[in-house]
N, C-alpha and C positions, 0 to 999 in steps of 0.2 A: 403520527399514530402510532405508537411504539407496536412493535413483535412479542405475540404471548410468549413464544418461547425464550425471551430475556427473563418474565420472572419464572418459568420452571425452570429456566439455567440456574437462576438467588434463589429459588426454594430448594434445592437439590431436584428438583423430580427429575430435571434432565437426565441426570447421573442414572437413575433409578432405573428410566426406561433405554439406558443407553445397556444395563445391564441385562437385563430382558432380550432386549433387538441380537444382543450377543450369543446369550444361550441358544437365539435360533440357530446358529451357524453353526452349534454341535453336532446336531441332525437333520442339517439343511432345512428348512420348512419354510423361509422367507414368502414363496410364491407356490401356487396350486398345482404345482410340477414336486415339491416333496419329494426331491431327489435323497436326500437321507443323509446323505458323504459329508464327514468334517470337514469342513471349510475350518474351524482355527486347527487345524493339522496341513493348513492347506492343500484337501482335497478338493475336488474339483469335479461338478454336475456337470447341468444342461448348461447352463448359463457360461461354463468354463472361467468363473472365476473364485477363484480360495480365500486366503483371509485377506489378500489385500486388493483395496479397489483398482479399476486400471481408470485412465484417465484417455482421451483423446485430445481435448482442447480447454482453454478457456478462455471467452474473450466476450467484450459486448456486443449484443447481438442487437439488428435493428428487424430482422425480419420477423418475428413473432408478431404475435396479435397487437392489434395496435393497444390495447390495455396495458400490455404484458410488457412490450418492448418500450411504449412511452417515447420521450423524445431524445433521451438521451442512452438507451440500451438497457437489452433485460443481459445480465452477466451469468452468463449463461456456462456451464459446465457440461462438457459431454463423457459420460461414463461408454467406454469399452463392455462390449457385449452385452447380453439380451438376455431375457428370459423368454421373448418370443422368436420364435424363426421363419417369421413374413419369406414367401417367395422373392414376392418385388421389392424387397426393403432397399429404398434407393440410400440408405447408409448402411450397406451390408457389409463394407471396408471397415466399417466401426465394429457392427450389431452382431456379423458372424467369422469373419474375419481376423478381429482381434486389432486393428490399427488402435496404437497408444501404449502405455506405459504403465506399471505398478507406480502407485503412489501412496506414502503411509497418510492418516488420520492430522500428521500435521502441516504436508506439505499440503494438504487439500483446503484444511483451515485457512492457508496461507492463501492459495486462492481466491478465498471468498474475500479475504480481507484486501486483496488488492485490485477485484473486481468493485468492492464497495468505495475503494479511495477513486478511484477513475469515475465514479459518479453512477453504478448502476443504480435502477430503481429496485432491483431486486436480487437476490441468488435464485439460478435457474437450473435446476438438477434434470437434466435430460436421460433419460431410463437410470432410474433411481433404483427399481425393485429390489435386483439383488445385492445393493450395495448401501441399503437402507442402514444400519447397522455402523456400518465404517461415515458412513455423513455424519449421522447421530454426535458420532464422540466429536471429528471434525468441529461441528456448529461448535457442543462442549470447549472445545480450544477458541474457538472463531468468538464465540460469546466472551469469554474472558479477555479478549484480544480488541475489545468494540462492536463487531459486528451490532448490525442493528436493522438492516433495513429486511424487506417480507423474505420471504423461501418459497419459491414456485417446485410442486412438485411433478413434473412433467412424464408422464408416462401411460409404454400401449395402455395402462387398466388390468390388465389378468394379474390382478392382484388375492390375497387374503383378509378377508376383513377382519380377522382379529390380529393381524398385522398392524394396519392400517389404523389398528385401533391407539397403537404404539408414539401414534402423530397426534394424536388430536393436541390442538393447542400449542402442535411446533408450525404443523404445514399452514400457513396462511391462505395459501392458494395453491388447488389442484387443479391443473390442467393434464385432462385426460382421455385417450383416443375410445372410444365405441367403437370397434372393426367391422365385429359381425353380429346378428340374429342367430345366426342357425352353425349348430353344433359340425355338421358337415364340411361348411365351409370353412372353421375355423379351426379344423385337423387338419383337409387337405392342404390347405394357402398357406397357416403358419404355426402346423403339428402342434396345436393347441386344445387339449384336451375340454371339452366343457366351458370354453372360452367367455359364452352366453352369461351362464349360470353367473360364473366368476364374476364375470364384469359388470352387469345388471346392480347384484348386490354389495360390491365395490362402489359405485359412482352413487347408490344411495348412500354409503357410511361415508363416504366425502361430502355430498349435502348437506346430511347432519352434523359436521363438523365446520363447516365453514358457510351454508347456505348461498344466498346469490349474489352475484358479483358486488360488491361497493367501491366503485370507481371515486376516485378524489377530484379536485378541482383544475388537476392539471392531466386531466385524463387518463391515470393510471391506477390502475384494479391493485388494493390493499389486502381484499378479502372477497374468498367464496371460490364458485365452483365455474371451470369452460370444458363445457365437452368437446372434441372436435372426433369432428363423423368422415372419414375419407370416403366418398362414393368412386365402388370399383363399378367395371364394366358388368355387365347383364345381371345386376343387380344383388352379386355373392356377397356383398357388403352389408346386405338386408335395412336398405333407409326407410323402405315402407313399415318396417316393424319397428326400427330405432326411435323415428321422430315422435310417433305414438308412445314409446317408454317415458320417452324425457316429458314430454306432458304431463303424462298419467299421474307417474310415478318418481316423479325429481320436481319439476315447477316448469309451468307456460313460461316463468319469466328468465329460467335457466339460460347464457350465454350459450351460442352453438356456434362453433367454424365450422365449415359447413366445405367442407374441400375437395377441387376437382383438379390438384394438379398431378390428380396419379397417374405412373409412366411404367413400362413393363420393364423396371429394371431386375439385376440378380440372375433368377433364375425362370423370373416369367415369361421365357418363352417357350421354357417348357409343356404349360397349361395354358390353351387355346382358347379361353374362356377368357383370358384376363392378360392375352399376350398385343393390345391393342391400350391406344388412349380411350377415354370416356369421353362421348359424346355430347355434344351439344341436348341436344331431347332426352338422355340418362342424368344430364344436372339439372336442363330444366324440371324433368319432372320431381326432383326432390325437393327445388327453390319454391315450384308449384305446391309442396307437401309441403312444407313450412307455412306459406301462407297460409293455406286451408287450414293448419293447427294453431294459427295464432302465434306462432314461435317464433317473434321478431326481435329478440334481445340476443342478436350474433350476427354473421358476416357472412356474408358467400365469397368464395374466392378465386379471382379471374387468374387465368396467369399472367397478370399482370401483376399480381396485388390483392389485398386486401380491401373489401366494398363493404363499407355497413350495410347492415342488414337490417331491412325497416320493414317487411312484408312488402313489399313491391316488388312487381314481378320485372325482374331485370335478366337481361338474355346477355350471360359474361360471352365473352369473346375464346373460345378453346381453342 
């Protein structure tokens, strides 16, 4: 299946989207924070990123959800910095301390081409929200050089719907977090005002664009939405509200990656309620709720890896 961004590139629509995206950088409003800095002049707001994107690494990733990684790996590009400030971020050296280096759009396009030549099933943009315009410009260069594999938008889910609309027909797969259902929790642990409101509107828009996951004969996703939900201690993430929302407002067939691997990284030690691992009982409650809601398209995640979840009561070894 030829990704639709190829046609948008050939028809000149991608170039128009790039211009619209870069215009957002002049008074930056790429995400709900709306910092308002002029990133075209290399000014920096909350995401600490000016005109150029920063990249930490790019490689064939075997550790994503099975339909993302497949047999040959996902062509993953890890961007530095983030529009979230999660106290417990396991990748805080990248997302908050800035581990990585500046790259221009030509070099970013070359990363994509290299990954395709290495056999990647897709190009997987990790933490792309704050550098979406740079990604689109690099995509145009890469498409001219022969890029033809699907694109994965791997996001923390703190997104503006109006910005996501620029990605319609460009992104093939949305891999999106739903981190919180409660605004007080999102403010406290991720410094993200109104995260639940923006997040819920965002995943609805993502689903409108790409629908339920379409898996090919090799077990690799070609198009669709996968929602990641990290179970946090003491129901901080609001699992009991998020899973019903997915069923009622997205789709009962939506693929869900229910994750148990939370560890108290970074500054989590400053917050007693999240300064421990998730218990077996807490995670089992989330599994039982998935089962009760018949949300059977997805995975549960043990410390040893991903297991396909098909509605049965599997007790993970946490």
